[in-house]
N, C-alpha and C positions, 0 to 999 in steps of 0.2 A: 526241681528237675530242669536241666538246661535245655532250652529250645535251640534248634539249629541256628548257627550264626548267619548263614546266608539263606534268607527266607525265599529268595527267588531262584535258587539253584536246586537242581535235583540231587539226590544222594550220589549218583554216579558222577555228576559234574563236581560235587564237593570233594569226592575222593581224588579225582583227577587234579583238582586245584592243589590239594595237599601234596600229592605225588610230584607235581611240577615244581612246587616250592622246594621240596626236598632235593630234587635233582639239580635245580639251577641255583639254589642258595639265595634267591630273591626274597627279601624280607617283606616287601609290600604285597599284600594279598590282592590289592586292586591291580597292580602291575601284572601279577601272575594271571589274573582273570582276563585282563585285556589281551595278553599274549595268546592265551588259549582260544579266546573268542576270534582273534584274527585268523587262527588256523582251524576254525570250526570245531574246536575241542578235540583236535587230533593230537594226542599226547606226543607221539614220536616226532611228528613234524614240528611241533612247537619247541620241544627240547633240542632237536637238531638245529633249528634256526637260531635258538638262543646261544647254543655253543658256537655256531658259525659266527654270530655277532661278536662273541668274546674273542674269537680268533681273528676277526677282521673280515670275514666273508660277508658280503652285503646281504642284508635281510631282504626277503622277498616282498616285504611291506614298506620298508623304509630304507632303500638302498643308499648307503653313504658313498663318498668318493672311493675309487679303487685304492686298496692299500693291502699290504701283506698281512698274513695271519698274525694274530696277537695272542701270546700267552704271557702271563706276568713274568717278565725277565728283569724288572727294575728293582727287585728285592736285593738290598745290599748284603743280605745274609746268604746269597747264593755261593755255594762251595765251588770253587774253580781249581782245576788241576791241569796244568799244561806240561807236557813232556817235550823238552827241547831236543833238537837233533844233536847227537854227540859231536864234540869238537874234534878236528883232525888231530892225530897223534903222530909224533915223530917228524923228522925232516921230510920224509917222503910224502907223508900225508899232507903236511902244510904246503909242500910244493905243488902237489896235485890240486889242492884246493885253490891256491892262488892262480894257477894256470887256467883252471876252469871258471874262475869267478867272472872275468870279463865276458866270456861266452854266455854264461848263465844270465848275467845281467842284461846283455844285449838281446838274448832270446826272449826272456820274459817281458822286457820293455817293448820289443816289437810286437809280441803277442798281445799285450795289454792295449797298445795303440791300435792294433788291427781290430780287436774286439770292440773297443770304444767307438771306432769309426764305423764298424759294421752296424752298431745300434741305430745310427742315423739313416743308414740305407735300408736295413731290414730289421724290424723289431725282433727281440729275442723270442723265438717260438716257445720257450719254456714258460713265458709269462701267461700263457693261455692254457688253463687246465680244462681239458675236455673229457678225459677218461682217467680219473685218479686211481680207480681200482685196477685198470689196465696197466698203469705205470707201476703199481706195486707188484702185480703178478709178473710183469716183464722183468723187473729187477730180481725177483726170486728165482726165476728160471735161469737168468744169466749167472746169478750167484752160484746156483747148484751146478751148472755146467762147468764153472771154473774152479769151485772149491769143494764140490761134493755135497752130499745130502746130510752130512753130520754138521749141523749148525743149530743155533737157537731157533725155537719155533717162531716164525715170522707171523706178525698180526696181518691177516689177509683182509684188510679193509683200509679205508682212507685214514688220514691223520685225524680228522674230526671224529670219526667213529672210534678210533683208538682212545682219544681223549675222553669221549663220552663213556666208553666201557670202563676205563680206569677210574673215572669219577664215580660211576655207579657202583663198581665193585670195591672201591677204596683200595686200589692197588697202585704200586709204583709203575710208571711207564718209562721205559728206556728207549730213547730215540737215537737211531744211528743214521748219520748222513754220510753217504759213500761218495768220495771224490774219485771218479774214474781216472782222472789224469794225474792224481797225486802219487808221488813215488813211494809213499809209505802205506797206501791203501791195500796193496796186494799182500804185503807181509802181515799187516794187522789182521786181515780177514783169514789168511791161511793159518797163522800161528797163534793168534790171540782169540779171535772171535769163535773159531772152530775148536778151541781147546776143550776137552771133555769137562774139566772142572768149571770153566766159564759157562758152558752150555747148561750144566746142572744148576748152577746158581741162578742164571737168568730164567730158565724154565720154571723153577720152583718159587721164585720170589717176586716176579714182575711180568708185565706185558712187554713185548719187544716189537717195536715198529722200525722198519728200515726202508730206505729208498735212496736211489742215486740222485745227486743234484743235477744230473743231466736230464732227468725226467721232470716234466712240469710239476708234478705233485711234490717231488723232492726239492725242486727249486723254490716252490712256494713256501715250504717249511723252512728252507734255508734263509729266506728273506725275513722270516719271523724270528728265528733263533740267532742269526748273525754270528755264525761260526768264524773263527779266525784262521784255522788250519784244519787239516785232516790227518788222521781219522778224527771224527767228532762224535761225541756221545753226550746226550743231555738226559738228565733224570727229572721227570715231571711227576707231580703228585697234587692231590687236593690239599691246599693249605689256606686256612682262613677263608674257606668257601670259594676259593679260586684255584684253577689249575695253574700251578706255579713251577717254574724251573728251579729246582733246589740244588742241582749239581751239574757242572760242565767238565767234561774230560776231553782234552784235545792233545793230539800228537800220538806218536807210536808208543803205546803202552803195552807192557808185557802181561801175560795172563795172571800171574800172582799179584802183580801191582793192581791190575784192573779189579780183581776180586776184592782186594783190600779196600780200594777206593769206593767201589759200589757198596760194600758192606758198611763202611764208615758213613756214607751218605744216608743209607737206609736207617741205620741205628740212630743217627742224629735227628732224623725227622719222623721216626716211628711214632713218637708221642702225638704228632698232629693227626695221624691216621687213627690212633686209638681214641683221641678226643672227638674226632669227627664221627667215628663209629658209635661212641657213647651218645653223642648228640642225636644221631640218626635213630638209635634205639629209643632214646627218650621221645623223639618226635613220633616214632612209630607207636610207642605206648600211649602218647597223648592222642594220636590219631585213633588208635583202637578204643581208648577210653571215650573219646568224643563220639566215635561211631556207636559204641555201646549206649552212651547217653542219648544219642539221636534215636537209636532203635528203641530204647526204653521210653523215650518221649513219644515216638510214633505209636508204640504199643499202648501207652497210656491214653494217647489221643484217640486211637481207634476204640479203646475200651469206653472212653467217655462218649464218643460218637455213637457206639452201639447202645450204651445206656440211654442216651438221649433219644435214639431212634425207637427203642422199646417204650420209653415213656411217651413219646409222641404217638406211637401206635396204640398204646393203652388209652391215652386221652382221646384219640380218634375213635377207638372201639367204644369207649364210654359215651362219647358224643352221639355216635350212631345208635347205640342202645337207647340212650335217652330220647333221641329223636323218634326211634321206632316205638318206644313206650308211649311217647306223647302222641304220635300219630294213631297208635292203637286206642288210646284214651279218647282222642277226638273222634275216631271212627266209631268207637262204642257209644259215645255220647250222641253222635249223629244218628247211629242206628236206633238207639233208644228213643231219641226224639221222633224219628220217622215212625217207629213202632207206636209210640203214644199218639201221634197224629192219626195214624191209621186206625187205632182203636177208637179214637174219638169220632173219626169219620164213619166207621162201622156202626158205632152206637147211635149216631144221628140218623143213619139210614134205616135203622130197625123199624119195622112196622109196630103199631101200638099193640100192647098185650091185650088179648081177648078177656072178657069178663068171665068169672066162674060159672055164670048161668048160661053161657053160650054152649049149646049142645055140640057145636063143631070144634070146640076147644079141646086142647090136649095139655094135661098137666105133666110136666117133665121135671124130675128131680135129677140134677147133675151131681155126680161125685167126682170132685177134682183130685188131682194127684197129691195135693197136700192134705187130703182127707176132709176137706171142707165140703159143704153141700150148698148148692144154689138151686132155687126153684123158680120156674116161670111157666106161663101158659103160652101156647102157640095155637095157630089155627091149622086144621087138617089140610087145608088147601095150600098152605105155605110150603115153600121148598125147604129141603134140609139145609140149604145154604143159610137160611135165616138162623137156624140153630147154631151153625158154625160161627156166623157173624156175632151172635149174642155172646157165645163163649169167648170169642176172640176179644171182644170189647171189655171183658172183665179184667180188672187189674191183676187178680191172682192167677189168671190162666196162663199156661205156657205159650211160647211163641208158636211152636208147631205142635199139633196134637191131632188125634183122631178120636172119633166118638164110637163107642161100642155098646151094643145092646146085649142083654143076657139070654133072653128066651125068644127065639133061639140065639145063641151067641154069634154075633156077626158085627162087622164094621160097617157103619152107615156111610154111604157115599155122599158126603156133605159138600165136597168140592168137585168141580169138573175133572174127569179123567177120560182115558181112552174108552173104558168100558161104559162110563156114564158121562157123556159129554154135557148132558143137562141133568143135574141131580134131581132125584124124584121128590115128590111131595111127602109130607108126613104120612098121609093116608096110603100112598103108593108104597111107602117103605114098610107098611104093616104095623104102624105104631098104634097102641090102644089109647083110651082116654087118660090113663095114668101110666107113666113109664118112669123107669129108673135107668139112666144112661151113665156110662163111665167114660171119663175123659182120660186118655192115655197120652202121656208126655212123649213127644218125638223130637224134642229139641236137640238132643245129643246124638241122634242117629244120622 
């Protein structure tokens, strides 16, 4: 039976450790444990901080130099699809293009120079993300005011949360960066993004996160994905245990073309999600098996402990019983010794037996409980206590007894009592020269 791998972790901490490894893809169990301990075993905080580190957000424990969010964009297998603007057609179109070219060049050149110079005077306010959720909600409201409520379901959370959910649910994440100042953004949103067939595809097959690059949260994501033009779409998924950009779509793309490109990207990368899902199921099965083994081990351990406890209790009960028996034996031996000493003392204190010729003597025959007979002479003037002491000194006499006479039948007061504080003499007790007395055993009473 397999014992738990982490002897110093509780069962709850072990479960969190395995869940954290599953969510983050970290192979080192020691690294996973260190991350959880840094967050006081708060699973959500540890996972969020790990995802933030992968994206470039500084960790709360080891803040690196400020840098943009990072998602794996260096994969040479990223599918890129760029829609170029249509070339002018006809003499009139080329004429208009050539006339407007100097003005466009001058306008954008001056605008770039102005923005570049402005950075030295006042830092770009978009570089400081203070309310990422507020940025998302603000963009959603402005989008609905301008294009209506018929649009793909926006993910109402930060980019980090969207990445986390896509990774946990093993779904594709479609990121849309909205360029407010770009000439194609309005047409793309109105005609392509809000097209019913596009909405149906996005809502059924992926998570959809969108934000304007004029918002700090959108600008931060823009710095990570490095779009070249607008409209810009990026498809992100869990690939090789990392959130990876697997497709880039840039430019004014039409609804049918967008559906074809998204479907192509998903079909080309579906195997990675299937593989990851199988790996997760295998890890879950392994975790369940390990948990069952741990539970079986703990049950066996508890059963062994219970058996040991019962054995210990039985040994203790036997020990106490033996001690009790031994103490009883010692007490009995002590009692018998004291009794024998008392018999010897009584025997030594007995007065001498009168001679048969003494007219004041009394011949008494005692019938003991074991049917044996004992005969002895006493003096009329002696107390009944002497009779009692004589019988008590006999080896065959019981420990407690009383002496009875037959005619008339009565119990002789041989020991002091309330009625007879001082036992009478043989003559006072009415005994004759020859008597037969009966010894009655009172030991068990």
